[in-house]
N, C-alpha and C positions, 0 to 999 in steps of 0.2 A: 185419914179415911179408912174405914174397914176394908181389908184387901179384897173381899169378895163382892164389892158393890158393882152392879151392872145397871145399865139404863136400857129400858125397852118400852115399847108401846104398851099402854095400859089395856086391860081387857075388862069386861063387865065383872069378872070375879075379883078384881082389885078395888071395886067401888067401896066395899065396907072399910077397907084399910085407908083409902083416900078420905072417906068421911070422918074416920077417927082422927086423922091428922088435921083435917080442916077444922073440926070442932075443938081440938086442943089448941090450935092457933087462935081461934076466936076467943077462947076462954082465957088464955094466958099471955097474949101479946096484943099489940096495936097494929099488926100487919093486915088484918081484915077488919074493916069498919062495920062490923056487925056485932050484936050482943047475944043473939040467940043461936043455939046449936041447930043444926039441920039434921034431917034423917036421911037414911040411905036412898030413899026414893027421890029426894030432891037432888042428891049428887048423881044418881043414875040418869035423871032427866038432863042435868047439866052435861054429863059425859056424852049421852046420845046426841045432844044438840051439837057439841063440838065435832063429833065424828061425822054427823050429817053435813056439816059445813066444811069438811076436809081439814079440820084443825087437829094437830096432834095432842094427845094426852100421854105424857111420859111418866113412868115410875122408876124410882131408884129402888133396887132390890138387893138385900143382903141375905144370901141364901134364898129362902122362899118368902122372906118378910119384906113387905113394902115399907120403906123408911122415908120416902119423900116422893113428891110428884111435881110436875111442871106442865104448863099448858099455855097456849096463846090462842087468841081469838080476835074478833072484830074490835077495833079501837073505838070507832064511832059509827053511827048509822050514816049511810049514804055511800054511793059508789065512788065518790071522790076520795074516800079513805080506804079503798079496797086493797091498796098495797101496803098499808100500815097495820101492824098488829100490836096488841098489848098482851104482855105475858104475866104469869104468876108462877112462883116457885115456893113450895113449902116443904120443910123437912121436919120429921118427928123430933120432938124435944131432945131426946137422948143422943141424937145424931147430928145436931147442929154444930157449925163451926169446924167441920171436918173435911170440907171440900166437896160435899155431896151437892149442895145447891149450885156451886160453880159448874160441876159436871153436868147437871141437868140443864142449866142455862146455856152452856156451850152447845149442847145437843139441840136445844130449841133454836138457837141462832143459826146453826147449820141447816136445820129443817126449813126455817123461814127463808133462807137464801135459796135453797132448792125449790121452794114454792114461788120464787121470784118476788118476794116481799122486799120493799125498799126501806122501811123504817120499822124499828121495834121500840115500843114504849114500855117503861116501867113506872108504876105509881107506888111510891114508897113512903111510909110514915117517916116524918123528919127525924124522929128519935132513933130510927133504925140505921145507925151509922155503919154497921157491918155490911148491910145490904147496899147502902149507898157506895161504900168503898169497893165492894165487889163489882158493882155495875161500872164504876169508873175504871177499874182495872180492865174490864172487858170492853172498854171503848164507848161507854155511854156517857153522855154529858147532861148536866142539869139544864132543863129548858123552862121550868116553871116551879114556883114555890107558892102554894096556895094556903094562906094562913087561916086557921080556924074553920076549915072546910067541913069538918065532921066532928061528931062527939062520940067518944068511946069511953066506957067506964066512968062517965060523968066528966070527962076532960075534953076540952077543945083540942083538936088535932090539926097539925099542919101536914100537908101532902106535898111531896117532892115528885115532880115528873122528870124523868130522865129518858133520853132517846138515843138510839144508835142508828146511824145510816148503814144499811146493809148493802153489800155488793158481792159479786161472785169471786172477787179476789181476796176476800177476807180482810180488807183494809187493815 
């Protein structure tokens, strides 16, 4: 990992960089089951919605450059799910596999515990073995595998759901 990487709360000025990372992930990976790029206004609306609902949006910064981000939010509609969150972590292509995603995810887990959340869910493309292994290393376990649930780049995709029970003692 680059030595000067820090994790902080995102601000509105980070939205263009977050948008660039998001669009690069859409274009080059199966991590987001979308085909079309989004514009900054869409990501700004997404950011403002997360903040309005007291969900963190974190960025990994190398110097002044945003090189990754992470967020969590509502898992499913309904108050019965209010203690469960689903997260996403994305890192710029040139900075992947350097421990940055792990650092972002560890911060998200800590924040979820501070907010008294009890479960954290990850939805991961089944081909993304690096992400599945990272989540397992951080205490997530596979809870579902959904075959052919989406289409990306003309291919059927399988989605792996992983979850981690959270508690104040860091289990």
